[in-house]
Structure formats: structure tokens, C-alpha cells
C-alpha positions in Angstrom: 0.0 0.0 0.0 1.2 3.5 -0.9 0.2 6.5 1.0 -0.4 10.1 0.0 -1.3 12.7 2.6 -2.6 16.1 1.4 -2.9 18.9 3.9 -4.4 22.2 2.9 -4.0 24.7 5.7 -7.1 26.6 7.1 -9.5 24.9 4.8 -13.0 25.4 6.2 -15.2 22.4 6.0 -18.3 24.4 5.2 -16.7 26.1 2.3 -16.6 22.8 0.4 -19.4 21.6 -1.9 -19.5 18.0 -0.6 -20.0 19.3 2.9 -23.0 21.3 1.8 -21.7 24.6 0.5 -23.7 25.9 -2.4 -21.9 29.1 -3.5 -18.2 28.2 -3.7 -16.8 26.1 -6.7 -14.9 23.0 -5.6 -15.7 20.4 -8.2 -12.5 18.6 -8.1 -12.3 17.8 -4.5 -16.1 17.2 -4.6 -15.5 14.6 -7.3 -12.8 12.9 -5.3 -15.1 12.8 -2.3 -17.8 11.0 -4.2 -15.5 8.1 -4.7 -14.0 8.1 -1.2 -15.0 8.0 2.5 -16.2 11.4 3.8 -15.9 11.9 7.6 -18.5 14.0 9.3 -16.9 13.7 12.8 -13.4 14.9 12.1 -12.1 17.5 14.5 -8.8 19.3 15.1 -6.7 18.2 18.1 -3.6 20.2 18.9 -4.0 23.8 17.7 -2.9 25.5 15.4 -0.5 24.9 12.5 2.7 23.5 14.0 1.1 21.5 16.8 -1.3 19.9 14.3 1.6 18.7 12.0 3.2 17.4 15.1 0.0 15.3 15.9 -0.1 14.0 12.3 3.6 12.9 12.3 3.9 11.6 15.9 0.4 10.1 16.5 0.3 11.9 19.8 -2.0 14.6 21.3 0.9 17.0 21.6 -1.0 19.9 23.1 -0.7 17.8 26.3 3.1 18.4 26.5 4.3 21.1 24.1 3.2 24.1 22.2 4.4 25.7 19.0 8.0 24.6 18.7 10.6 22.4 16.8 10.2 18.7 16.4 12.5 17.0 18.9 14.9 14.1 18.2 13.1 12.1 20.8 9.7 12.0 19.0 9.2 9.1 16.6 7.6 10.2 13.3 5.7 8.3 10.7 8.2 9.2 7.9 11.1 7.7 9.9 9.1 4.5 10.5 8.1 4.1 6.9 11.6 5.0 5.6 13.1 2.2 7.8 10.5 -0.2 6.5 11.7 0.4 2.9 9.2 3.0 1.7 10.3 5.8 -0.6 9.4 8.9 1.4 9.1 12.5 0.4 7.7 15.8 1.8 6.7 18.6 -0.6 5.5 21.7 1.2 5.1 25.5 1.0 4.1 25.7 4.7 7.0 27.8 6.2 6.4 27.2 10.0 7.4 23.5 10.0 10.7 24.2 8.4 11.9 27.7 9.2 13.9 28.5 12.4 15.2 24.9 12.7 11.8 23.3 13.3 13.0 20.3 11.3 9.7 18.6 10.4 11.4 17.2 7.4 13.0 14.6 9.7 12.6 11.0 8.7 11.9 11.8 5.0 14.3 10.5 2.4 13.7 13.7 0.4 12.0 17.0 0.9 11.3 20.2 -1.0 10.3 23.6 0.4 8.6 25.9 -1.9 9.8 29.3 -0.5 8.0 32.6 0.2 4.8 31.9 2.1 3.7 34.3 4.9 6.6 34.7 7.3 9.3 33.1 5.2 12.4 35.3 5.2 13.4 34.6 1.5 13.7 37.8 -0.6 15.3 41.3 0.0 13.6 43.0 -3.0 11.6 45.1 -3.5 12.7 47.0 -0.5 9.3 48.8 0.2 6.4 46.6 -1.1 3.1 48.2 -0.6 -0.1 46.9 1.1 -3.4 46.8 -0.8 -5.2 48.6 2.1 -4.5 50.7 5.1 -1.6 49.0 7.0 -3.4 49.5 10.3 -5.8 46.8 9.1 -3.0 44.3 8.4 -1.6 41.9 11.0 2.2 42.2 11.5 2.2 44.7 8.6 5.9 45.4 8.5 6.8 41.8 8.9 4.5 40.6 6.2 5.7 43.3 3.8 9.3 42.1 4.3 8.4 38.5 3.7 5.3 37.5 1.8 4.9 40.7 -0.2 8.4 40.6 -1.4 8.1 37.0 -2.4 5.1 37.6 -4.6 6.2 40.9 -6.0 7.2 39.4 -9.3 4.4 36.9 -9.7 2.8 36.9 -13.2 0.9 33.7 -13.8 -1.4 31.4 -11.8 1.3 28.8 -12.1 3.4 31.1 -9.9 1.1 30.8 -6.9 2.4 28.8 -4.0 -0.3 26.1 -4.2 0.5 25.7 -8.0 4.1 25.3 -7.4 3.6 22.8 -4.6 1.2 20.7 -6.5 3.4 20.8 -9.6 6.4 19.5 -7.7 4.2 16.7 -6.2 3.0 15.7 -9.6 6.6 15.7 -10.9 7.6 13.5 -7.9 4.9 11.0 -8.7 6.0 10.8 -12.3 9.5 10.0 -11.1 8.5 7.6 -8.4 5.1 6.0 -9.2 6.9 2.6 -9.8 8.9 2.9 -6.6 6.5 0.9 -4.5 5.9 1.3 -1.7 6.0 5.1 -1.2 4.8 7.8 1.2 4.2 11.3 -0.2 3.3 14.1 2.2 2.0 17.2 0.4 1.4 20.3 2.5 0.1 23.5 0.9 -0.4 26.6 3.1 -3.3 27.9 1.0 -6.0 29.0 1.6 -4.3 30.5 4.6 -4.0 34.2 4.4 -2.5 36.4 2.8 -5.4 35.8 0.4 -3.9 36.5 -3.0 -5.6 34.3 -5.6 -5.6 35.6 -9.2 -8.1 38.4 -9.6 -10.5 36.3 -11.8 -11.1 34.0 -8.9 -11.9 36.9 -6.6 -14.2 38.6 -9.1 -16.3 35.5 -9.3 -17.3 36.0 -5.7 -17.4 39.8 -5.3 -17.7 41.3 -8.8 -17.4 45.1 -8.9 -15.9 45.6 -5.5 -14.0 48.9 -5.4 -12.9 49.2 -1.7 -9.7 48.2 0.1 -8.5 44.7 -0.1 -7.8 43.5 3.4 -5.9 40.3 2.5 -4.1 39.7 5.7 -6.4 41.0 8.4 -5.9 41.7 12.0 -7.1 38.9 14.2 -9.6 40.9 16.0 -13.3 41.8 16.5 -14.6 42.8 13.1 -15.3 46.4 14.1 -12.2 47.7 12.1 -13.8 46.4 8.9 -16.8 48.0 7.0 -19.5 45.5 6.1 -18.3 45.6 2.4 -14.7 45.0 3.5 -15.7 42.0 5.6 -17.8 40.6 2.7 -14.8 41.0 0.5 -12.6 39.1 2.9 -15.0 36.2 2.5 -14.7 36.5 -1.2 -10.9 36.6 -1.0 -11.0 33.4 1.1 -13.5 31.7 -1.2 -11.3 32.6 -4.2 -8.4 30.9 -2.4 -10.5 27.8 -1.7 -11.4 27.5 -5.5 -7.8 28.1 -6.4 -6.7 25.3 -4.1 -9.5 23.0 -5.5 -8.2 23.5 -9.1 -4.7 22.5 -8.2 -5.4 19.7 -5.8 -7.6 18.5 -8.6 -4.5 18.3 -10.8 -2.8 16.2 -8.2 -5.7 13.9 -7.9 -5.9 13.6 -11.7 -2.2 12.8 -11.8 -2.7 10.0 -9.2 -5.5 8.5 -11.3 -3.5 8.9 -14.6 -0.5 6.9 -13.1 -2.9 4.1 -12.1 -2.3 4.7 -8.4 -5.8 4.8 -7.2 -5.8 0.9 -7.2 -3.0 0.6 -4.6 -2.7 4.0 -2.9 -4.5 5.4 0.2 -5.1 9.1 -0.3 -5.9 11.2 2.7 -7.1 14.9 2.3 -7.6 17.1 5.4 -6.7 20.4 7.1 -5.5 21.6 10.4 -8.3 24.0 11.3 -10.7 26.6 9.9 -11.0 30.3 10.3 -13.6 32.8 11.6 -14.8 35.2 8.9 -17.1 37.4 11.0 -18.8 34.5 12.8 -19.0 35.3 16.6 -17.9 38.8 15.7 -14.4 37.8 15.0 -12.1 37.5 12.0 -9.1 35.2 12.6 -8.5 32.2 14.9 -7.1 34.1 17.9 -7.1 37.7 19.1 -3.8 39.5 18.5 -3.0 43.1 19.6 0.5 44.4 18.9 2.8 42.0 20.7 0.2 40.1 22.7 -2.4 37.4 22.0 -5.3 35.5 23.5 -6.7 32.2 22.3 -10.4 32.1 21.5 -12.9 29.3 21.7 -12.5 26.7 19.0 -15.9 27.2 17.5 -17.2 24.8 14.9 -16.0 27.0 12.1 -12.4 26.5 13.4 -12.6 23.1 15.0 -14.8 20.9 12.7 -12.5 20.0 9.9 -12.8 18.1 6.6 -11.4 14.6 6.2 -11.7 12.5 3.1 -10.0 9.1 2.7 -9.7 7.0 -0.4 -8.8 3.4 0.5 -8.6 1.0 -2.4 -11.2 -1.8 -2.3 -13.5 -0.1 0.1 -17.0 1.4 -0.4 -17.2 5.1 -0.6 -19.7 7.0 1.5 -20.3 9.0 4.7 -18.7 8.0 8.0 -19.9 9.5 11.3 -17.1 8.3 13.6 -15.2 10.8 15.7 -11.6 11.0 14.4 -8.7 13.4 14.9 -5.4 14.2 13.3 -3.2 12.1 15.7 -5.3 9.1 14.5 -3.8 9.4 11.0 -0.3 8.1 11.8 -1.4 4.9 13.6 -4.0 4.3 10.8 -1.3 4.5 8.1 0.9 2.1 10.1 -2.0 -0.3 10.6 -2.8 -0.3 7.0 0.8 -0.8 6.1 1.1 -3.8 8.5 3.7 -2.1 10.6 3.6 -2.2 14.4 2.5 1.0 16.1 5.3 2.2 18.5 4.8 2.7 22.2 3.8 6.2 23.2 1.4 6.7 20.4 -2.0 7.8 21.8 -3.8 8.2 18.5 -5.9 5.3 17.5 -6.2 3.6 14.1 -9.5 4.0 12.4 -8.6 1.4 9.7 -11.7 -0.6 10.9 -14.0 2.2 10.1 -12.4 2.5 6.6 -12.9 -1.3 6.1 -16.6 -1.0 6.9 -16.3 -2.8 10.3 -18.5 -0.3 12.2 -18.8 3.5 12.3 -17.6 4.2 15.8 -14.1 5.2 16.8 -13.9 7.7 19.7 -16.5 8.5 22.3 -15.4 12.2 22.4 -13.0 14.6 20.8 -10.7 17.1 22.6 -9.2 20.0 20.9 -6.8 22.6 22.4 -3.7 24.8 22.1 -0.8 24.0 24.5 -2.7 23.2 27.7 -0.1 25.0 29.9 -0.7 28.3 28.1 -2.1 31.2 30.1 -5.0 31.6 27.8 -5.6 28.0 26.9 -9.1 27.0 26.0 -10.1 23.3 25.6 -13.1 22.2 23.4 -14.7 18.8 24.2 -17.4 17.4 22.0 -19.4 14.4 23.1 -22.6 13.4 21.4 -24.4 16.6 20.4 -22.8 18.6 23.3 -19.8 20.8 22.9 -18.1 22.4 26.0 -15.6 25.3 25.9 -13.6 24.8 29.1 -10.8 26.9 30.7 -8.2 26.0 33.4 -9.5 26.2 36.9 -6.2 28.0 37.7 -4.3 30.1 35.2 -0.6 30.9 35.0 0.1 34.5 35.0 0.2 35.8 31.4 3.2 38.0 32.2 5.2 34.7 32.6 4.5 33.3 29.2 5.4 34.0 25.6 3.7 32.1 22.8 4.8 31.8 19.1 1.5 30.2 18.0 -0.3 31.3 14.8 2.6 32.9 13.0 5.9 32.0 14.7 6.4 35.4 16.2 6.8 35.6 20.0 3.8 37.3 21.7 2.9 37.9 25.3 -0.2 35.9 26.4 -3.1 38.1 27.3 -6.2 37.1 29.2 -9.3 38.8 27.7 -12.1 39.9 30.1 -15.3 38.0 30.1 -13.9 34.6 29.1 -16.7 32.4 30.4 -17.0 28.8 29.9 -19.6 27.7 27.4 -21.9 24.9 26.5 -23.7 24.3 23.3 -26.3 21.8 22.0 -25.2 21.4 18.4 -28.4 19.5 17.5 -30.4 22.6 18.3 -27.9 25.3 17.8 -25.3 24.4 15.2 -24.1 28.1 14.9 -23.3 28.1 18.6 -25.2 31.2 19.5 -26.8 30.2 22.8 -24.6 29.4 25.8 -26.4 26.8 28.0 -23.6 26.5 30.6 -25.6 28.2 33.4 -28.6 26.1 32.8 -26.7 22.8 32.5 -23.9 22.9 35.1 -24.0 19.1 35.5 -23.4 18.5 31.8 -20.5 21.1 31.8 -18.9 19.4 34.8 -19.4 15.9 33.3 -17.5 17.1 30.2 -14.7 18.5 32.3 -14.4 15.1 34.0 -14.2 13.6 30.5 -11.5 16.1 29.6 -9.5 15.2 32.7 -9.9 11.5 32.1 -8.7 12.0 28.5 -5.6 14.1 29.6 -4.7 11.4 32.1 -4.9 8.7 29.4 -2.4 10.5 27.2 0.1 11.0 30.0 -0.3 14.7 30.7 1.9 16.0 33.5 0.7 16.6 37.0 1.5 20.2 36.7 -0.9 20.7 33.7 -3.5 18.4 35.2 -3.6 20.6 38.4 -4.2 23.7 36.2 -7.3 22.1 34.7 -8.4 20.4 38.0 -8.0 23.5 40.1 -6.0 22.0 43.0 -2.7 23.9 42.4 -1.6 25.8 45.6 -1.6 29.6 45.1 1.7 31.3 44.4 
């Protein structure tokens, strides 16, 4: 069995046609989904970008022991195991955060290629003063993004110059060179549709024709008050354009896989790390960032509920409702490959679900940033209930810096009014009615479930005390 894992960063589930969207064009991924297994219960685990990749590669719920940081030598990764088992292994990515600054997520792969220039990648020195397409005060890290991403794209001319196009082109070329090198493991990681949203204009015009205002393509992570209604609507159009662009190029990769006859002996996994708020809950972004400080926000459904599509040769396509998470991917691959799963992996293989032997995997899902963070917020979904939980005791924010979201160190800041929340998704899928005060018993039951889960994955006593509330005062 060969394996191809495709990760598209910040790809909202509800912006894809096969998950019910009716206004964004995603025909290529939709077509792939029709012949594959579509998971309705896939949720993020460790949040955001770098912790997610760590989960995928290690098969561990890494938010329980580390935050946004380099992959360590002590962590066993799936590429290492497959390489040692005789697989040809390769990583092709334009996601900068897993490679820049010595993060070394290429470890274990026989070969890897980094398409340079996305977001924070310090790649070019010219032009010296690239401009922003809007008031810089509306741009997150305006000076930094000008020195990095805007320099990198300043000489772009064609759609084939976009990052997703370059990444997918390299992946197709690798497959042409290696499709006979069985077995193989190809990991393809494209940062799009993550912002900056800079799809070619004809994609944008499809979703907001005639717009004449400012283009806020890399917005502040903030309450949406700084945007006019038309600017916010245009942000949604910019993101939708990126989704369609990603669909076009992932479609080329899927077509190449089929052309090479690989659908008969290759498992293809397509997923993302998380979504993004585009005005829902009054926020744009996936955290709140002000100058050099940040605060995590609840992982609402728009962020937390992610797409997962799996093509496994010889199995029946259709919808699966089992709860699965990113750290389940690594043990599932090893299980399908017939390779023992190493000790310390706390993800669980869902190969039995893929094989049609039932549609149950996890009783609940837990999603969170690093659980020792001063502003950490954990999301627990069980049945139709979702709880947004916070530590009973909080470390002082002044003690902690966090590089999450963009790799830049920021002081953690506790926002006022950060209450715990409880939602009934069956009655309130948009999560507009907080039922915590009316259902304290359910909220506490889900907290106990969280604590049981954290204990099961070996979370340290120090972190457990933060969430239990029995840490002595300083």
C-alpha cells in the first residue's frame, strides 16, 4: 500500500461543496469525495498549524506536553518508521512554519522540498518597500508581512506562480518519477487557503464582482469592528477565491494520481489543520492579537470541525460519522501498512472504520492549544454537546510568551469575560446560545471527561492541576 497525505491549511469544512456549500466552486475535491469516504466527525486536536503537524507525524496529542516549537529528536515520526520499512518517502510543502527557524519537520523523510516565500518566510530582499493593498493598520504584522510574503510575490505573473500551484506541480513531478517505486509515502502540505489571500483576480471577481474598496488580504485577528460590512464581505470573497484556487490545483494532483494508475494501490488522505472565523461570533481570525500580545479564543465549529476525506482501495465510498482526529492518522497508516505502532502513540487507528467494520471510533474529541498556556481553552465534543472549558487555575500571562499562529513571540493576554460555554449542536449548530448556566451538571461531566482523557495520554501533574484546580496559590 502506498500513502499520499494532502494537507491544505485553514480549509474550512463548510466552504466545500460536498460538505454542503452551495456558492463556492470546488468540483475537483467534490469529485474525489464522491469516490471516497467522507468523515462527518473529524475534529482538530492540537491547535494551530505547527502542533497539528506534530500530531499527524507523531500520532500523539501533543497539546498535552508542548506548544508551537521544533520537532525534537526524541519524537518518533511516521516518515522515519516508513523509511526504515523500505518506503520511498518525500515531503513537498510551502508551509513555512514547520521548516523555518530549525523546526525540522522534514526529519525522517528521504527527500523534501520547500517551496519558499509563504507568509513569514524570510526569503527575498527586494523590493525594499512593497506596498499593502489597504491601510496597513488593518494588516496583522504589517511590517513583517511586507518584508516576507509581499516581497516573495512581487514578481508573480501567472497562476502557475502561486504557491499552491508550485507545490502541486512539484508533487506531480515527484509522482511521475516515483510511481513505480513501490511502496511510497508522499506528504504534500500547501499553506493555502491560509492568508494572505492573493488568488488571481479572476477567482476573486467570481465571488465579489465590482468591488472597489480596500483589499484586506491579511487582516488583524480581532473583533470585526475595524472592517466595514463591504470589506468583511470582500474578505469572505478573497478566502472563497483561495478555496477555489486550491481546489483547481489539488484537482490536478488527484488527476495525476489517477493517470498513473495509483488509485488501485494507494491510500489518499485529504484534510486540514483547522478553519477560520470570517465574521462569525464577531471575530475575524483564529485568535485575538494586539501588537505583541495574543489571546486564544474558543475553537468554535468553524475552526474546529474539519474536513477529512480518505480513499482506501477496495472499500466502499460513503459517509462516515465516527469521531476521528489528526493524531489518529499516523497509527492508521501504520496499521494499513502492517507495521507495528510504536509505544507512546496515543492516537488510534481507524482502519476498521475505513474497512466498513462499524462506524464508531472515539467517544469524544478534545481540541486545544498547548494546555499550559495562560489563555488555553479546551473544546470537548461528546454526542451533540460541545463544551468550551478553561483552566480552573491560570498561570500569570506575564510569565508566558507564545509563538503560535505565526511563529512570532507574543505575550499571552487574558481577555475579560472569558466564560466557559456549553452548546447543543443539534439545536444550535451556529453556537449562539450558551447553555452553561442552565446545565452545570453537563458542563462538569464534560470537564471530567477532559481530565480522564488528559490522564490517558500521559499529561503531566502540573498541567493536570491547572485544569483540576488544586494547584496551591503562588
